[in-house]
C-alpha positions as CSV (number, residue, x, y, z in Angstrom):
1,X,20.1,13.2,-27.3
2,X,18.1,14.0,-24.0
3,X,18.2,17.2,-22.2
4,X,18.5,17.7,-19.0
5,X,15.6,18.7,-16.1
6,X,16.1,21.1,-14.1
7,X,14.6,20.6,-10.6
8,X,12.6,23.8,-10.7
9,X,10.2,22.4,-13.9
10,X,9.0,20.1,-11.1
11,X,6.9,20.8,-8.3
12,X,4.9,19.1,-5.4
13,X,1.8,20.5,-4.7
14,X,-1.6,19.0,-2.3
15,X,-4.7,19.3,-4.7
16,X,-6.5,20.9,-1.9
17,X,-4.1,23.9,-1.4
18,X,-5.5,26.5,-4.2
19,X,-4.3,26.6,-8.3
20,X,-2.1,29.0,-8.5
21,X,-0.1,30.8,-12.0
22,X,3.3,29.7,-11.4
23,X,1.7,26.0,-11.5
24,X,2.6,25.3,-14.7
25,X,0.5,22.2,-16.0
26,X,-0.9,20.6,-13.2
27,X,-1.3,16.6,-13.2
28,X,-3.1,14.4,-10.8
29,X,-0.8,11.7,-9.8
30,X,-3.7,9.7,-7.9
31,X,-4.8,6.2,-8.9
32,X,-8.1,7.8,-7.4
33,X,-9.9,11.4,-7.6
34,X,-9.8,13.4,-4.0
35,X,-12.4,12.8,-2.1
36,X,-14.6,15.3,-1.4
37,X,-13.6,17.8,-4.4
38,X,-15.3,19.0,-7.4
39,X,-13.4,18.8,-10.9
40,X,-13.9,23.0,-11.3
41,X,-12.2,23.2,-8.4
42,X,-9.0,21.4,-8.6
43,X,-7.4,23.2,-11.8
44,X,-6.4,20.1,-13.6
45,X,-4.6,19.5,-16.7
46,X,-4.3,16.3,-16.5
47,X,-5.3,13.2,-14.7
48,X,-2.6,10.7,-15.3
49,X,-3.8,8.0,-12.6
50,X,-2.1,4.4,-14.5
51,X,1.5,6.9,-13.7
52,X,0.6,6.3,-9.8
53,X,1.1,3.4,-7.7
54,X,-0.8,0.5,-8.2
55,X,-4.1,-0.2,-6.4
56,X,-2.2,-3.4,-4.1
57,X,1.2,-1.3,-4.1
58,X,-1.2,1.6,-2.2
59,X,-3.1,-0.6,0.0
60,X,0.0,-1.8,1.2
61,X,1.5,1.2,2.0
62,X,-1.6,2.8,3.4
63,X,0.8,5.8,4.0
64,X,2.4,4.2,6.9
65,X,5.9,6.0,7.2
66,X,7.2,3.0,8.9
67,X,7.0,1.3,5.2
68,X,8.0,4.5,3.2
69,X,11.7,3.7,2.4
70,X,9.8,-0.3,0.6
71,X,7.6,2.2,-0.3
72,X,9.9,3.7,-2.6
73,X,11.5,0.5,-4.3
74,X,8.6,-0.7,-5.0
75,X,6.8,2.3,-7.1
76,X,9.9,2.6,-8.6
77,X,10.3,-0.9,-9.8
78,X,6.2,0.1,-10.9
79,X,7.7,3.5,-13.2
80,X,10.5,0.9,-15.1
81,X,7.1,-0.3,-16.0
82,X,5.6,3.0,-16.7
83,X,8.2,4.2,-19.7
84,X,6.2,6.0,-21.6
85,X,4.4,8.3,-18.8
86,X,7.6,8.9,-17.1
87,X,9.1,10.4,-20.4
88,X,6.1,12.2,-21.2
89,X,6.0,14.3,-17.9
90,X,9.8,14.6,-18.9
91,X,9.5,16.7,-21.7
92,X,6.3,18.2,-20.4
93,X,8.6,19.6,-17.7
94,X,11.3,20.7,-20.1
95,X,9.1,22.9,-21.4
96,X,8.4,23.7,-18.6
97,X,6.9,24.4,-14.6
98,X,4.9,21.4,-13.7
99,X,2.9,20.2,-10.6
100,X,2.8,17.2,-9.8
101,X,-0.4,17.6,-7.3
102,X,-1.6,14.5,-5.3
103,X,-4.3,14.1,-2.3
104,X,-2.0,12.6,0.6
105,X,-1.6,14.4,3.7
106,X,1.5,13.6,4.3
107,X,3.3,15.3,1.9
108,X,7.2,14.2,3.2
109,X,5.4,10.2,2.8
110,X,3.6,10.0,-0.7
111,X,3.7,8.9,-4.0
112,X,4.2,12.2,-5.7
113,X,7.4,12.8,-4.3
114,X,8.9,9.3,-5.4
115,X,7.5,10.3,-9.1
116,X,10.1,13.7,-8.8
117,X,12.6,11.6,-7.8
118,X,11.9,9.5,-10.9
119,X,11.5,12.0,-13.2
120,X,14.7,13.8,-11.9
121,X,16.6,10.6,-12.9
122,X,18.5,10.5,-15.9
123,X,16.7,8.2,-18.5
124,X,18.8,5.0,-19.6
125,X,18.4,5.5,-23.3
126,X,19.9,2.3,-24.2
127,X,16.9,0.2,-26.5
128,X,14.0,2.0,-26.1
129,X,11.7,3.0,-23.1
130,X,8.8,3.1,-25.2
131,X,8.8,-0.5,-26.3
132,X,7.7,-2.6,-23.1
133,X,5.5,0.2,-21.5
134,X,1.8,-0.6,-21.2
135,X,-1.3,0.7,-19.5
136,X,-0.4,4.0,-20.9
137,X,-3.0,4.2,-23.4
138,X,-5.1,7.4,-22.1
139,X,-2.4,9.3,-20.3
140,X,-3.5,11.8,-22.6
141,X,-7.6,11.3,-22.0
142,X,-8.8,14.8,-20.2
143,X,-9.7,14.7,-16.6
144,X,-13.8,15.3,-17.5
145,X,-13.6,11.1,-18.7
146,X,-12.3,10.0,-15.8
147,X,-14.5,11.3,-13.4
148,X,-18.3,12.5,-13.7
């Protein structure tokens, strides 16, 4: 049985803002490591780059607010292919606060917003969402495995 996820348990924060005790688990949700930021300064608990928009989608969007509605639609479709990672984040947020950390300057039009909305949506439990998910095998690897 799936327990509803409290919206207060999923927070958003730019990676360049200082970490706070009430952030809970800080999860970087960008495919690329943030420019000019050392790993030690980021206070990232997990880097789930596979849950980020594809390189093709990210480059197409280019943080153009005119493309925001279509970006939301396309990224939501990509997230459906990352069901295992989405479920993992949902379970983590059921346990306590999770902060989705992102690097984008535009705090109103970025992938973390779409991801948060997807996390807060009730999942369709018909069939196994885990069966079709690919590309999430290294979700649990630590940050140092992805960035020197």
